[in-house]
C-alpha atoms as an extended CHARMM CRD file, in Angstrom:
* protein
*
        70  EXT
         1         1  GLY       CA            -37.0100000000     -104.0040000000       18.2380000000  PROA      1               0.0000000000
         2         2  ILE       CA            -34.1000000000     -105.1620000000       16.6240000000  PROA      2               0.0000000000
         3         3  PHE       CA            -30.7300000000     -102.4520000000       17.3120000000  PROA      3               0.0000000000
         4         4  CYS       CA            -29.3090000000     -102.5270000000       14.0520000000  PROA      4               0.0000000000
         5         5  GLY       CA            -29.2120000000      -99.5660000000       10.9010000000  PROA      5               0.0000000000
         6         6  ILE       CA            -31.7510000000      -99.0790000000        8.1940000000  PROA      6               0.0000000000
         7         7  SER       CA            -30.2160000000     -101.6300000000        5.9380000000  PROA      7               0.0000000000
         8         8  GLY       CA            -30.5390000000     -104.3310000000        8.6180000000  PROA      8               0.0000000000
         9         9  GLY       CA            -33.9220000000     -103.5250000000        9.0630000000  PROA      9               0.0000000000
        10        10  ALA       CA            -34.7350000000     -103.7260000000        5.3420000000  PROA      10              0.0000000000
        11        11  THR       CA            -33.2760000000     -107.2870000000        5.8240000000  PROA      11              0.0000000000
        12        12  VAL       CA            -35.6260000000     -107.9590000000        8.4470000000  PROA      12              0.0000000000
        13        13  ALA       CA            -38.7740000000     -106.3970000000        6.5330000000  PROA      13              0.0000000000
        14        14  THR       CA            -37.4930000000     -108.4610000000        2.9070000000  PROA      14              0.0000000000
        15        15  ALA       CA            -37.5950000000     -111.6090000000        5.0020000000  PROA      15              0.0000000000
        16        16  LEU       CA            -40.9850000000     -111.1390000000        6.8490000000  PROA      16              0.0000000000
        17        17  GLU       CA            -41.9080000000     -110.5630000000        3.4200000000  PROA      17              0.0000000000
        18        18  VAL       CA            -40.4730000000     -113.4440000000        1.8700000000  PROA      18              0.0000000000
        19        19  CYS       CA            -42.2570000000     -115.4420000000        4.6540000000  PROA      19              0.0000000000
        20        20  ARG       CA            -45.8410000000     -113.7540000000        3.9220000000  PROA      20              0.0000000000
        21        21  SER       CA            -45.5590000000     -115.7570000000        0.6750000000  PROA      21              0.0000000000
        22        22  ALA       CA            -43.4410000000     -118.9110000000        1.4920000000  PROA      22              0.0000000000
        23        23  PRO       CA            -44.8480000000     -122.2940000000        2.2060000000  PROA      23              0.0000000000
        24        24  LYS       CA            -45.7700000000     -123.5120000000        5.2210000000  PROA      24              0.0000000000
        25        25  GLY       CA            -42.9680000000     -125.0430000000        7.5060000000  PROA      25              0.0000000000
        26        26  SER       CA            -40.5730000000     -123.0340000000        5.2620000000  PROA      26              0.0000000000
        27        27  VAL       CA            -37.6010000000     -121.8130000000        7.4080000000  PROA      27              0.0000000000
        28        28  VAL       CA            -36.2350000000     -118.2070000000        6.5450000000  PROA      28              0.0000000000
        29        29  LEU       CA            -32.7900000000     -116.4530000000        7.6430000000  PROA      29              0.0000000000
        30        30  ALA       CA            -32.1900000000     -112.8700000000        7.4730000000  PROA      30              0.0000000000
        31        31  MET       CA            -28.8070000000     -111.7280000000        8.2200000000  PROA      31              0.0000000000
        32        32  ILE       CA            -28.3380000000     -108.8290000000       10.0680000000  PROA      32              0.0000000000
        33        33  PRO       CA            -24.6880000000     -108.2930000000       10.6200000000  PROA      33              0.0000000000
        34        34  ASP       CA            -24.5510000000     -105.1140000000       12.2910000000  PROA      34              0.0000000000
        35        35  THR       CA            -23.9690000000     -104.1230000000       15.9780000000  PROA      35              0.0000000000
        36        36  ALA       CA            -25.4020000000     -100.5650000000       15.7630000000  PROA      36              0.0000000000
        37        37  GLU       CA            -22.5050000000      -99.5410000000       17.8360000000  PROA      37              0.0000000000
        38        38  ARG       CA            -21.9040000000      -96.2800000000       16.3410000000  PROA      38              0.0000000000
        39        39  TYR       CA            -25.8340000000      -95.3370000000       16.6070000000  PROA      39              0.0000000000
        40        40  LEU       CA            -25.1560000000      -95.1230000000       20.5930000000  PROA      40              0.0000000000
        41        41  SER       CA            -22.7730000000      -91.6010000000       20.2510000000  PROA      41              0.0000000000
        42        42  THR       CA            -25.5680000000      -89.9180000000       18.6260000000  PROA      42              0.0000000000
        43        43  PRO       CA            -28.2700000000      -87.7870000000       20.4650000000  PROA      43              0.0000000000
        44        44  LEU       CA            -30.7060000000      -90.5490000000       20.1400000000  PROA      44              0.0000000000
        45        45  PHE       CA            -28.9540000000      -92.4560000000       22.9700000000  PROA      45              0.0000000000
        46        46  ALA       CA            -27.9040000000      -89.2830000000       24.8820000000  PROA      46              0.0000000000
        47        47  SER       CA            -30.0610000000      -89.7160000000       28.1510000000  PROA      47              0.0000000000
        48        48  VAL       CA            -28.8910000000      -93.7900000000       27.7560000000  PROA      48              0.0000000000
        49        49  PRO       CA            -26.4400000000      -94.4550000000       30.6070000000  PROA      49              0.0000000000
        50        50  ALA       CA            -23.1900000000      -95.8320000000       29.6960000000  PROA      50              0.0000000000
        51        51  GLU       CA            -22.8700000000      -98.8000000000       32.6780000000  PROA      51              0.0000000000
        52        52  ILE       CA            -26.1860000000     -101.0920000000       33.4460000000  PROA      52              0.0000000000
        53        53  SER       CA            -27.7170000000     -101.2970000000       36.2520000000  PROA      53              0.0000000000
        54        54  ALA       CA            -28.4960000000     -103.7950000000       39.1940000000  PROA      54              0.0000000000
        55        55  GLU       CA            -31.9760000000     -104.5880000000       37.9260000000  PROA      55              0.0000000000
        56        56  GLU       CA            -30.3880000000     -104.5750000000       34.2770000000  PROA      56              0.0000000000
        57        57  GLN       CA            -27.6480000000     -106.9570000000       35.5660000000  PROA      57              0.0000000000
        58        58  GLU       CA            -30.2210000000     -109.4280000000       37.1880000000  PROA      58              0.0000000000
        59        59  ILE       CA            -32.3210000000     -109.4920000000       33.8730000000  PROA      59              0.0000000000
        60        60  GLY       CA            -29.4890000000     -110.2290000000       31.9270000000  PROA      60              0.0000000000
        61        61  GLY       CA            -28.5640000000     -113.0030000000       34.2380000000  PROA      61              0.0000000000
        62        62  SER       CA            -32.0570000000     -114.4940000000       34.5450000000  PROA      62              0.0000000000
        63        63  THR       CA            -32.0380000000     -116.3300000000       30.9960000000  PROA      63              0.0000000000
        64        64  GLU       CA            -31.0710000000     -118.9780000000       30.3270000000  PROA      64              0.0000000000
        65        65  THR       CA            -28.0040000000     -118.5570000000       28.5440000000  PROA      65              0.0000000000
        66        66  ALA       CA            -26.8740000000     -115.3930000000       30.8970000000  PROA      66              0.0000000000
        67        67  ILE       CA            -25.8060000000     -111.8620000000       29.5380000000  PROA      67              0.0000000000
        68        68  HSD       CA            -23.9190000000     -109.8110000000       31.0060000000  PROA      68              0.0000000000
        69        69  ALA       CA            -22.4580000000     -111.9900000000       33.7810000000  PROA      69              0.0000000000
        70        70  SER       CA            -20.0200000000     -111.1250000000       35.7160000000  PROA      70              0.0000000000
């Protein structure tokens, strides 16, 4: 999924539509300037803990460019 708001989702949907008719080999960029932080305080995320678990920390460190590095 893409963690963003409605306008960011619309941007991605539009980019995908452009890709359907773009010539093969084209490069399409869709910029989504939305961190969606404001959605974290809504009831939708009420059951999600604020801190990441040890397992999530391990997964975050397993990528080539580690995220959530200590």
